[in-house]
N, C-alpha and C positions, 0 to 999 in steps of 0.2 A: 337553429344551428348555433353551436358554441365553438369558440376558438381560443387557442392559447399560443403565446409567442415566447420563444427563448432566444436570447442574444448572448453570445460569448465572445469576449474580446481579450486577446493576449498580446503582450509585448515582451519579447524575450531577448536577452543579450547572452551570447554563448562564445566563450573563449576556447578555441581548440588548443590542446596541449600536445606537443610533439617533442620527444626527447627532453622532457623536463622544462620546456620553454613555452611561453604563450606565443603562438605563431600567427594567429588570426582572430578576428572578432567578427561575429555574424549577428546582425540585428534582424529579428523577424517579427512582423506585426500581422496578426491574423484576426479575422472577424467572421463569425458564423451566425446566421439567423435561421431559425426554424419556425414555421407556422404549421399548426395542426388544426384541422377542422373536424368537428364531430357532428354526426347527424344520423338518426335512425339506427343507432347501434354500430355505426361504422366510423372509421378514421381515414382522413386524407392528409397527407403530409407533403410539404414543399420546403425546400431550404436553399440557401445560397451562401456564397463566400464573398467577403469584402463588402463594398457598398451595394446594397440591394434595393429593389423597388418593392416595398412591403405590400403594396396593393396588389402587385402582380403575384407575389408569393401567396397571398390570401386566395386569389382567384385560382391559382394552380392547386392549392390545397383543396379547395371546394371541388375542382374537377377530379382530383384524385379519389374523391369519395365514390366515384363510379366503379372503382376497383373492388369495392365491397369487402374491405378488410375489416373483420369484426373487431371492435374495441369499445369498451364502455366509456361514456362521458361522465367522469366523476371529478368535477372541478371544485376547488375551494376558493375562498375569498381572503386568504391571509395577506397581511401587509407587514413587511419587516425589511429593514435595511441594516446591513452590517458592513463596516469598513475596517479591515484589519491590516491595512497597508502600513508598513513600517519603513523607517530609513535604515535598511540593512547596509547597503553600499550604494553610494551615488553612481548612477550609470556613467557619468563622465570620469569617474575614478575606478571603474570596474576593471579595466585592463591593467592599470598600475597595481591595483589590489591583488589581482591574480598573479602578476609577475613577482610581487613581493613574497607571496605565499610560496610560489614555486622555487624561488631563489633560496629561501630558508629551508625548504624540504631538501633541496639538492645538497645544501651544506650539512644538514643533519644526517642524510642518507646518501653519502657519496657512492656507495656500491650499487645503488638502484637508480633506474630512470622512470620518470612518470609520463603518462600519456592519457588521452581521453578528453574530457571536457569539464569546464566549470561554467555554470549558467545562473542567470538572474532572471526571474519571470514575474511580471505583473499581470494580474487577471481581473476582469470585471465580468460579472454575470447578471442577467436580468431575466425575470420570469413574470409574465402578465397573462391574464385571461379575461374572457368576457363576463366572468362573475365578479370582476373587480380586484382580483389578486394582484399584488405588486410586491415582488421579492427582488432584493438587490444585494449583491455581495461583491466586495473588492478585497483583494489581498495580494501578497507577494511572498515569494520564497526564493532562497538561494540554494543551489545544488553544487556540491563539490564531489565529483565522481572521477577518481583517479585510479588508473590501472598501473601497477608497478611491475617492473621486470628487473630481476637480478642480472647485472651486467655479465655475469659468468654463465647465465642460464641460456639454454637453446629454446626456451618457451617463448611464445608471443607475449604472455603475461603470467605473472606468478602470484600476485596477491592484489587485493583491491581495497580501496578506502572510499567510503561514501558518507556524506552528511547532507541533511536536507532540513530546511526550516526557515523561519523568518528572523533568525539571529545569526550572527557570524562572529567568530573569534579566531583570529589568525593563530594565536598561541595554542589554542586547543587543537586546531587542525594539524599544526606542525607536530605537536606532541603526540597526537594519535597516529600519524603516519610514521613517526619515529618508533613508537611502541610496536606497531604491526611489523615494520621493516626489520627491526632488531630481532623480534620473535621469529619471523619467517626465516631469517638467516641462521637461527640457532636451532638445529635439529635435535629433537629429544625423542626418547623412546616412550611407548605407551606404558604407564605405570602398571605394576603387577596387580594392584588392587583396582576393582571396578570403581569408576567415578561417575558422578552425575554428568549428563550431557545437556548442553544449552544450545538452542537454535534461535535465530531471529524470530521474534514473536509472530505467531500465526502460521509458521511453516508447516507444522503438523496438523493443527485444526483445519487449515484451509484445504487439506486433502479430502475433507468430508463436505466441502462447500457445494459441490455439484449435487450431492445427495439431498441438500437442503433446499434446492430450487423447487418451487411449487409443482411445475409440470413433471419433473423427474420423480419427486416424492409420490405424487398421486398416481403415477403410472406403475408404482411398485418397484421402481428401479433403485438400485444402490443398497448400501449397507445399513441405511437407517429406515428402510421401508417398513411401515407399520409400527414404528417405535416412538411416535410422537407422544409426549407427556410421560415418557419413561426415564428413570434414573439410569443413565448409561455411563456417566463419567464421574470424575472426582468432584467432591463437594466444593473444592476450591475453584473449579473451572467455570467461568462465565464468558461466553462469546456473544458480543452484541454489536449492533450498528450504532455507533456513538461517535459522531463527528466532534472535533474540538477537544478530544481527550488529551492530546499533547498540546500544551500551552504555547510551545515555540514553533508551531506549524499552523499556517493559514489554510483553512479548509472550508469550502462552501457548506452552508447549513441546510441546504435542501437538495433533493435529487432532480433528475431530468424530467420529472412529471410534476414538479412544484410541491412535492410532499416534504414537509419540514422534518428534520431529524427528530425522531421520537424515542430514542433510547430503546431500541427494539432488541430484545434478548432472544437469540437463537438457542443458546445453552445457558440455563440459569442455575448456578450452583450444582452443576452436574446433570441437571434434567434437560432433556431435549424438548424445548418449549416452542420454538418458532420456525417459520418457513419463510424463505426469501420470496418476495412477491413484487410484481409491478401492479398497476391498476387492473390490467386484464386478468392476470392469474388470481389476484385477490378476489375479484368478482366471480370468476369461474369456479373457484374451489372454496370460497367462503373463509379465506384467511385474512388477518389484518394486513394493512399496508406496512411494509418494513422499511420504507424510505431507501430502497435499493435500486430504483430504476435508473437505467443509463441508456442513452442512445449511442450505438456504436458509430454512427455517422450522423451528420446534421439533418439528413432526410430519411432516416430509418425509423421503423417502429421501435418503441422503447423495449429494451431487454433488461439485462441485469448488470450491475457493476459492484466493485468491491470497495468503493469509497466509504470510509468510516467504519469498516469492520475491525473490531478490536477485541483482543483478549484482555479482560480487565485485570489490572495489577492486583497482586496479593501482598506485595511488599514494596518498600520505597526503592530498594536497590537490589540488584541481582546477587551481590556478594553478601547480602543479609540472608539469602536463602542457602547459599553454599559458598565456601571460601576456595575450595579446590574442585575443579570440574573441567570438562572438555568443552571448549567453545568452538562450535561449528561455524566457520566463516563462509564456506562455499559448498553447496550441495546441489546436484541437478541430476535428472535422469531417473529418479526414483518413481515408485508407483505403489498403489495399494490394491491388493487382490480383493476379489469379491468377499472373501472370508475375513478381511481386515488385516491380513498380513502385510507388513511394510518392508520393502527393500529399498534402502537409501544409501547411495554411494556418497561418502564424505570426502570430497576432493581436497579440501583444506580445513584443517582443524588445529586449534592451538591448545596447549596445556596451560591452565590457569592454576596457580598455586598461591595461596594466601591472598586471594583477590587481585593478583597481577598476572598479566599474560607473559609467560616466560619462554615459550618455545613452540616450534612447529612439530606436530605429530605426523607419523607416517599416514599415507592414505589408507582408508578403511571403509567398511560397510556397516550399516546399522540394520539389524534384523529384529523385528518386534511385531506386535499386533497393535493396531491403532487404538483399540479399546483399552489395551493395557497401558499404552503411552499416555492416553488422556484420562486413564482411571487411576489405579493405585500408584502408578509411576510418576504421575504429574506432581511436581514439587511446588510450582508456582510461577508467577510472572512478575517481572520488575524491570526498572530502568537499567539499561546497559551501562553500568558505571565503570566498566573496563576502559571505556573511551570517553573522553571529556566532551568532545564535540558532537556526539551522537545523541539524538533525542529519542531514539527508538528503544525497544525493550527486548528482553530475552525470556523465552519459555524454558524452564529447567525440568529435567526428567530424572527419575531415580536411578541409582547405580545398577540396579538389577537389570536394566535394559542394556544388554551386552552389545559391544561393537567389535 
């Protein structure tokens, strides 16, 4: 019998923002422990929250083997420890830091009010197994997630600003909020000429993600069925599982089965090359491990997660790809038809001229084919340099994609 143990500990500080003010602080400390037992081709799982009796969890996991849940035992003996914890903001100064940010935003954007949350999270993760593996990771990130409402608007919220990472610069956040607020209040018409369209990175490629899951692909379901190793997309496009691509974000280097990030390419220079797997699907369908396993709860059988999925950059800055384009800030409710047709409502989009966000465009819809979008229409991916405090990237698509 073999066993593995996962421990996850998080300490988070969250400031609630109401009417532009920091009105409360919540501190949450969570701890989860998972024990998995493997024997005879089956898996038994037990987990607990907070302080646990690990011996009892081991016995419960052994007992759970009687449920006869098929799962291969494929344990590794890697040893690695990474600590990316940084001094972003001291917890004892977190509330005053948030209050300072909100006061400056209120001064710069007097016609809008902010709400939602600002949070600071520290996390520690451990993985060990009976083969001698010992993986440890620690890191922290700060999230600024602010919803803004125009005081003259009847809407619950009008636009959103978000930043996430292990660095924080108040000037950058204030500047970004001012840029978005002033652009939102400045209504502009859609230009007569077609412009490139930019989405937050991954928005379009992730529409195919379900088709890349091993079970779905091998059942012949989805738009990619039977197309492995075919050139389906632009030569520029590479989609991979690659943790740590963003230097200013703390991210665990292994998945929930102890598989270390292996730079696994799902799409490599336009060729559909990889399938998302966990240890069970990899063994069942003879695919490589993609370091994509995730346990939806601490006592569940491993499934799939999106941690580390990245569209690899083709340029340093988005404005190096295009100077004038439509920047889509909010989209939801869209879908992809079996033939690849995409219908996507663009609830909030900004006009970018000469590399600057200048105004808010009317609501519109995007209609295209996903193979067109990720094929000839794909212009590239690069850092979102429209906003100073954002570490994320944008995917840009050619003007022939009509909105």
